[in-house]
PDB file of N, CA, C and O in Angstrom:
ATOM      1  N   MET A   1      19.170  19.745 -33.761  1.00  0.00           N
ATOM      2  CA  MET A   1      19.910  19.832 -35.138  1.00  0.00           C
ATOM      3  C   MET A   1      19.963  21.495 -35.331  1.00  0.00           C
ATOM      4  O   MET A   1      21.009  22.047 -35.673  1.00  0.00           O
ATOM      5  N   ILE A   2      18.618  22.302 -35.054  1.00  0.00           N
ATOM      6  CA  ILE A   2      18.765  23.627 -35.294  1.00  0.00           C
ATOM      7  C   ILE A   2      19.858  24.226 -34.266  1.00  0.00           C
ATOM      8  O   ILE A   2      20.626  25.129 -34.598  1.00  0.00           O
ATOM      9  N   ASN A   3      19.852  23.611 -32.936  1.00  0.00           N
ATOM     10  CA  ASN A   3      21.029  24.478 -32.424  1.00  0.00           C
ATOM     11  C   ASN A   3      22.360  24.306 -32.787  1.00  0.00           C
ATOM     12  O   ASN A   3      23.119  25.202 -32.418  1.00  0.00           O
ATOM     13  N   SER A   4      23.006  23.053 -33.640  1.00  0.00           N
ATOM     14  CA  SER A   4      23.995  22.879 -34.132  1.00  0.00           C
ATOM     15  C   SER A   4      24.479  23.674 -35.341  1.00  0.00           C
ATOM     16  O   SER A   4      25.547  24.090 -35.791  1.00  0.00           O
ATOM     17  N   ILE A   5      23.294  23.685 -35.623  1.00  0.00           N
ATOM     18  CA  ILE A   5      23.642  24.855 -37.412  1.00  0.00           C
ATOM     19  C   ILE A   5      23.642  26.031 -36.629  1.00  0.00           C
ATOM     20  O   ILE A   5      24.590  26.698 -37.044  1.00  0.00           O
ATOM     21  N   LYS A   6      22.891  26.827 -35.416  1.00  0.00           N
ATOM     22  CA  LYS A   6      22.937  27.865 -35.423  1.00  0.00           C
ATOM     23  C   LYS A   6      24.769  28.545 -34.529  1.00  0.00           C
ATOM     24  O   LYS A   6      25.464  29.561 -34.527  1.00  0.00           O
ATOM     25  N   ASN A   7      24.762  27.418 -34.032  1.00  0.00           N
ATOM     26  CA  ASN A   7      26.112  27.487 -33.136  1.00  0.00           C
ATOM     27  C   ASN A   7      27.481  26.778 -33.909  1.00  0.00           C
ATOM     28  O   ASN A   7      28.525  26.486 -33.325  1.00  0.00           O
ATOM     29  N   GLY A   8      27.244  26.609 -35.148  1.00  0.00           N
ATOM     30  CA  GLY A   8      28.554  26.215 -35.756  1.00  0.00           C
ATOM     31  C   GLY A   8      28.542  27.591 -36.952  1.00  0.00           C
ATOM     32  O   GLY A   8      27.616  28.011 -37.646  1.00  0.00           O
ATOM     33  N   ASP A   9      30.108  28.089 -36.826  1.00  0.00           N
ATOM     34  CA  ASP A   9      30.734  29.035 -37.579  1.00  0.00           C
ATOM     35  C   ASP A   9      30.527  28.743 -38.660  1.00  0.00           C
ATOM     36  O   ASP A   9      29.975  29.600 -39.350  1.00  0.00           O
ATOM     37  N   GLN A  10      30.884  27.371 -39.317  1.00  0.00           N
ATOM     38  CA  GLN A  10      30.888  27.221 -40.823  1.00  0.00           C
ATOM     39  C   GLN A  10      30.091  25.848 -40.860  1.00  0.00           C
ATOM     40  O   GLN A  10      30.500  24.722 -40.573  1.00  0.00           O
ATOM     41  N   PRO A  11      28.983  26.211 -41.243  1.00  0.00           N
ATOM     42  CA  PRO A  11      27.386  25.252 -41.578  1.00  0.00           C
ATOM     43  C   PRO A  11      28.276  23.833 -42.528  1.00  0.00           C
ATOM     44  O   PRO A  11      27.788  23.507 -43.611  1.00  0.00           O
ATOM     45  N   LEU A  12      29.206  23.292 -42.153  1.00  0.00           N
ATOM     46  CA  LEU A  12      29.505  22.563 -43.646  1.00  0.00           C
ATOM     47  C   LEU A  12      28.703  21.035 -43.361  1.00  0.00           C
ATOM     48  O   LEU A  12      28.469  20.606 -42.231  1.00  0.00           O
ATOM     49  N   PRO A  13      28.359  20.355 -44.598  1.00  0.00           N
ATOM     50  CA  PRO A  13      27.234  19.191 -44.742  1.00  0.00           C
ATOM     51  C   PRO A  13      27.987  18.317 -44.158  1.00  0.00           C
ATOM     52  O   PRO A  13      27.274  17.554 -43.506  1.00  0.00           O
ATOM     53  N   ARG A  14      29.531  17.957 -44.046  1.00  0.00           N
ATOM     54  CA  ARG A  14      29.985  16.871 -42.689  1.00  0.00           C
ATOM     55  C   ARG A  14      29.471  17.223 -41.781  1.00  0.00           C
ATOM     56  O   ARG A  14      28.889  16.218 -41.372  1.00  0.00           O
ATOM     57  N   VAL A  15      29.214  18.219 -40.963  1.00  0.00           N
ATOM     58  CA  VAL A  15      29.531  18.452 -39.503  1.00  0.00           C
ATOM     59  C   VAL A  15      27.982  18.503 -39.652  1.00  0.00           C
ATOM     60  O   VAL A  15      27.785  18.569 -38.439  1.00  0.00           O
ATOM     61  N   THR A  16      26.613  18.528 -40.225  1.00  0.00           N
ATOM     62  CA  THR A  16      25.106  18.296 -39.973  1.00  0.00           C
ATOM     63  C   THR A  16      25.297  16.735 -39.887  1.00  0.00           C
ATOM     64  O   THR A  16      24.858  16.162 -38.889  1.00  0.00           O
ATOM     65  N   GLN A  17      25.927  16.016 -40.875  1.00  0.00           N
ATOM     66  CA  GLN A  17      26.084  14.748 -40.833  1.00  0.00           C
ATOM     67  C   GLN A  17      26.335  13.969 -39.607  1.00  0.00           C
ATOM     68  O   GLN A  17      25.833  12.870 -39.372  1.00  0.00           O
ATOM     69  N   VAL A  18      27.118  14.592 -38.871  1.00  0.00           N
ATOM     70  CA  VAL A  18      28.026  13.990 -37.845  1.00  0.00           C
ATOM     71  C   VAL A  18      26.953  14.389 -36.850  1.00  0.00           C
ATOM     72  O   VAL A  18      26.474  13.402 -36.293  1.00  0.00           O
ATOM     73  N   SER A  19      26.378  15.677 -36.422  1.00  0.00           N
ATOM     74  CA  SER A  19      24.795  16.083 -35.380  1.00  0.00           C
ATOM     75  C   SER A  19      23.763  14.964 -35.795  1.00  0.00           C
ATOM     76  O   SER A  19      22.953  14.594 -34.945  1.00  0.00           O
ATOM     77  N   ILE A  20      23.751  14.485 -36.875  1.00  0.00           N
ATOM     78  CA  ILE A  20      22.068  13.521 -37.362  1.00  0.00           C
ATOM     79  C   ILE A  20      22.756  11.898 -36.498  1.00  0.00           C
ATOM     80  O   ILE A  20      22.227  11.210 -35.626  1.00  0.00           O
ATOM     81  N   ALA A  21      23.979  11.753 -37.138  1.00  0.00           N
ATOM     82  CA  ALA A  21      24.616  10.209 -36.423  1.00  0.00           C
ATOM     83  C   ALA A  21      24.543  10.748 -35.149  1.00  0.00           C
ATOM     84  O   ALA A  21      23.536  10.295 -34.606  1.00  0.00           O
ATOM     85  N   GLY A  22      25.242  11.628 -34.305  1.00  0.00           N
ATOM     86  CA  GLY A  22      25.196  11.460 -32.932  1.00  0.00           C
ATOM     87  C   GLY A  22      23.711  11.572 -32.306  1.00  0.00           C
ATOM     88  O   GLY A  22      23.667  11.404 -31.088  1.00  0.00           O
ATOM     89  N   SER A  23      22.903  11.743 -32.740  1.00  0.00           N
ATOM     90  CA  SER A  23      21.290  12.194 -32.251  1.00  0.00           C
ATOM     91  C   SER A  23      20.933  10.884 -32.720  1.00  0.00           C
ATOM     92  O   SER A  23      19.984  10.725 -31.953  1.00  0.00           O
ATOM     93  N   THR A  24      20.956  10.123 -33.203  1.00  0.00           N
ATOM     94  CA  THR A  24      20.082   8.657 -33.927  1.00  0.00           C
ATOM     95  C   THR A  24      20.979   7.343 -33.439  1.00  0.00           C
ATOM     96  O   THR A  24      20.563   6.217 -33.170  1.00  0.00           O
ATOM     97  N   SER A  25      22.186   7.789 -33.414  1.00  0.00           N
ATOM     98  CA  SER A  25      23.353   6.330 -32.601  1.00  0.00           C
ATOM     99  C   SER A  25      23.068   6.567 -31.112  1.00  0.00           C
ATOM    100  O   SER A  25      22.219   7.233 -30.518  1.00  0.00           O
ATOM    101  N   THR A  26      24.186   5.701 -30.684  1.00  0.00           N
ATOM    102  CA  THR A  26      23.828   5.816 -29.511  1.00  0.00           C
ATOM    103  C   THR A  26      24.963   7.106 -28.448  1.00  0.00           C
ATOM    104  O   THR A  26      25.515   7.843 -29.265  1.00  0.00           O
ATOM    105  N   GLU A  27      25.223   7.345 -27.530  1.00  0.00           N
ATOM    106  CA  GLU A  27      25.921   8.452 -27.055  1.00  0.00           C
ATOM    107  C   GLU A  27      27.433   8.362 -27.572  1.00  0.00           C
ATOM    108  O   GLU A  27      27.823   9.243 -28.338  1.00  0.00           O
ATOM    109  N   GLN A  28      28.308   7.328 -27.182  1.00  0.00           N
ATOM    110  CA  GLN A  28      29.286   7.326 -27.668  1.00  0.00           C
ATOM    111  C   GLN A  28      29.919   7.001 -29.010  1.00  0.00           C
ATOM    112  O   GLN A  28      30.320   5.841 -29.099  1.00  0.00           O
ATOM    113  N   PRO A  29      30.097   7.789 -30.089  1.00  0.00           N
ATOM    114  CA  PRO A  29      30.562   7.442 -31.212  1.00  0.00           C
ATOM    115  C   PRO A  29      31.561   6.489 -31.379  1.00  0.00           C
ATOM    116  O   PRO A  29      32.262   6.169 -30.419  1.00  0.00           O
ATOM    117  N   PRO A  30      31.743   5.904 -32.686  1.00  0.00           N
ATOM    118  CA  PRO A  30      33.069   4.802 -32.476  1.00  0.00           C
ATOM    119  C   PRO A  30      34.374   5.832 -32.650  1.00  0.00           C
ATOM    120  O   PRO A  30      34.489   6.761 -33.450  1.00  0.00           O
ATOM    121  N   LEU A  31      35.402   5.323 -31.551  1.00  0.00           N
ATOM    122  CA  LEU A  31      36.401   5.683 -31.391  1.00  0.00           C
ATOM    123  C   LEU A  31      37.540   6.142 -32.691  1.00  0.00           C
ATOM    124  O   LEU A  31      38.452   6.965 -32.603  1.00  0.00           O
ATOM    125  N   LYS A  32      37.201   5.439 -33.709  1.00  0.00           N
ATOM    126  CA  LYS A  32      38.074   5.653 -35.193  1.00  0.00           C
ATOM    127  C   LYS A  32      37.748   7.197 -35.304  1.00  0.00           C
ATOM    128  O   LYS A  32      38.537   8.130 -35.157  1.00  0.00           O
ATOM    129  N   ASP A  33      36.221   7.248 -35.635  1.00  0.00           N
ATOM    130  CA  ASP A  33      35.581   8.526 -35.902  1.00  0.00           C
ATOM    131  C   ASP A  33      35.849   9.175 -35.259  1.00  0.00           C
ATOM    132  O   ASP A  33      36.559   9.927 -35.927  1.00  0.00           O
ATOM    133  N   LYS A  34      35.822   9.652 -33.994  1.00  0.00           N
ATOM    134  CA  LYS A  34      35.924  10.283 -32.855  1.00  0.00           C
ATOM    135  C   LYS A  34      37.242  11.334 -32.826  1.00  0.00           C
ATOM    136  O   LYS A  34      37.271  12.550 -32.637  1.00  0.00           O
ATOM    137  N   SER A  35      38.308  10.376 -33.090  1.00  0.00           N
ATOM    138  CA  SER A  35      39.557  10.627 -33.192  1.00  0.00           C
ATOM    139  C   SER A  35      39.761  11.581 -34.806  1.00  0.00           C
ATOM    140  O   SER A  35      40.660  12.416 -34.901  1.00  0.00           O
ATOM    141  N   MET A  36      39.030  11.364 -35.688  1.00  0.00           N
ATOM    142  CA  MET A  36      39.201  12.093 -36.907  1.00  0.00           C
ATOM    143  C   MET A  36      38.151  13.765 -37.080  1.00  0.00           C
ATOM    144  O   MET A  36      38.094  14.723 -37.851  1.00  0.00           O
ATOM    145  N   TRP A  37      37.562  13.344 -35.987  1.00  0.00           N
ATOM    146  CA  TRP A  37      36.826  14.661 -36.065  1.00  0.00           C
ATOM    147  C   TRP A  37      37.253  16.098 -35.551  1.00  0.00           C
ATOM    148  O   TRP A  37      37.652  16.243 -34.396  1.00  0.00           O
ATOM    149  N   SER A  38      37.163  17.106 -36.398  1.00  0.00           N
ATOM    150  CA  SER A  38      37.767  18.419 -36.141  1.00  0.00           C
ATOM    151  C   SER A  38      37.218  18.934 -34.257  1.00  0.00           C
ATOM    152  O   SER A  38      36.353  18.462 -33.519  1.00  0.00           O
ATOM    153  N   ALA A  39      38.044  19.881 -34.100  1.00  0.00           N
ATOM    154  CA  ALA A  39      37.910  20.579 -33.135  1.00  0.00           C
ATOM    155  C   ALA A  39      36.013  20.946 -33.184  1.00  0.00           C
ATOM    156  O   ALA A  39      35.169  20.412 -32.464  1.00  0.00           O
ATOM    157  N   GLN A  40      35.793  21.918 -34.177  1.00  0.00           N
ATOM    158  CA  GLN A  40      34.249  22.301 -34.306  1.00  0.00           C
ATOM    159  C   GLN A  40      33.419  20.954 -34.331  1.00  0.00           C
ATOM    160  O   GLN A  40      32.265  20.993 -33.903  1.00  0.00           O
ATOM    161  N   GLU A  41      33.826  20.023 -34.704  1.00  0.00           N
ATOM    162  CA  GLU A  41      32.906  18.817 -35.141  1.00  0.00           C
ATOM    163  C   GLU A  41      32.351  18.495 -33.513  1.00  0.00           C
ATOM    164  O   GLU A  41      31.174  18.369 -33.174  1.00  0.00           O
ATOM    165  N   LYS A  42      33.538  18.408 -32.653  1.00  0.00           N
ATOM    166  CA  LYS A  42      33.391  17.438 -31.232  1.00  0.00           C
ATOM    167  C   LYS A  42      32.521  18.963 -30.347  1.00  0.00           C
ATOM    168  O   LYS A  42      31.461  18.785 -29.747  1.00  0.00           O
ATOM    169  N   ARG A  43      32.976  19.917 -30.400  1.00  0.00           N
ATOM    170  CA  ARG A  43      31.944  21.003 -29.932  1.00  0.00           C
ATOM    171  C   ARG A  43      30.418  20.885 -30.567  1.00  0.00           C
ATOM    172  O   ARG A  43      29.527  20.957 -29.720  1.00  0.00           O
ATOM    173  N   VAL A  44      30.128  20.768 -31.504  1.00  0.00           N
ATOM    174  CA  VAL A  44      28.218  20.300 -32.267  1.00  0.00           C
ATOM    175  C   VAL A  44      27.889  19.396 -31.578  1.00  0.00           C
ATOM    176  O   VAL A  44      26.867  19.303 -30.898  1.00  0.00           O
ATOM    177  N   GLN A  45      29.049  18.387 -31.749  1.00  0.00           N
ATOM    178  CA  GLN A  45      28.495  16.917 -30.657  1.00  0.00           C
ATOM    179  C   GLN A  45      28.063  17.071 -29.162  1.00  0.00           C
ATOM    180  O   GLN A  45      27.020  16.664 -28.650  1.00  0.00           O
ATOM    181  N   LYS A  46      29.026  17.705 -28.613  1.00  0.00           N
ATOM    182  CA  LYS A  46      29.132  18.212 -27.278  1.00  0.00           C
ATOM    183  C   LYS A  46      27.514  19.087 -27.165  1.00  0.00           C
ATOM    184  O   LYS A  46      26.540  18.776 -26.479  1.00  0.00           O
ATOM    185  N   ILE A  47      27.664  20.101 -27.981  1.00  0.00           N
ATOM    186  CA  ILE A  47      26.400  21.211 -28.013  1.00  0.00           C
ATOM    187  C   ILE A  47      24.994  20.062 -28.314  1.00  0.00           C
ATOM    188  O   ILE A  47      23.930  20.327 -27.755  1.00  0.00           O
ATOM    189  N   ASP A  48      25.072  19.046 -29.048  1.00  0.00           N
ATOM    190  CA  ASP A  48      23.664  17.976 -29.301  1.00  0.00           C
ATOM    191  C   ASP A  48      23.378  17.371 -28.311  1.00  0.00           C
ATOM    192  O   ASP A  48      22.254  17.341 -27.808  1.00  0.00           O
ATOM    193  N   ARG A  49      24.684  16.627 -27.774  1.00  0.00           N
ATOM    194  CA  ARG A  49      24.543  16.050 -26.021  1.00  0.00           C
ATOM    195  C   ARG A  49      23.778  16.711 -25.262  1.00  0.00           C
ATOM    196  O   ARG A  49      22.699  16.290 -24.844  1.00  0.00           O
ATOM    197  N   LEU A  50      24.275  17.827 -25.010  1.00  0.00           N
ATOM    198  CA  LEU A  50      23.317  19.034 -24.152  1.00  0.00           C
ATOM    199  C   LEU A  50      22.273  19.158 -24.236  1.00  0.00           C
ATOM    200  O   LEU A  50      21.551  19.304 -23.250  1.00  0.00           O
ATOM    201  N   ALA A  51      21.754  19.135 -25.712  1.00  0.00           N
ATOM    202  CA  ALA A  51      20.494  19.768 -26.040  1.00  0.00           C
ATOM    203  C   ALA A  51      19.549  18.858 -26.168  1.00  0.00           C
ATOM    204  O   ALA A  51      18.379  19.059 -26.493  1.00  0.00           O
ATOM    205  N   ARG A  52      20.252  17.474 -25.813  1.00  0.00           N
ATOM    206  CA  ARG A  52      19.218  16.337 -25.759  1.00  0.00           C
ATOM    207  C   ARG A  52      19.059  15.917 -24.192  1.00  0.00           C
ATOM    208  O   ARG A  52      18.282  15.018 -23.870  1.00  0.00           O
TER     209      ARG A  52
END
C-alpha cells in the first residue's frame, strides 16, 4: 500500500480504496469494476500485485 501511494501521482481516496480492495480480495476484481477504472487505478493495481 505504501508503494501504491508513492507511485500514484494524485493520491486520491478512491485509488487508495481500490488498492485496499485489491490486496484483501482475490487477484481478479469484478469485470464491471475493472471497466470503470481509470488508467491510473489500473496502474496502481498492477503495482500492488507486483509488490505482493
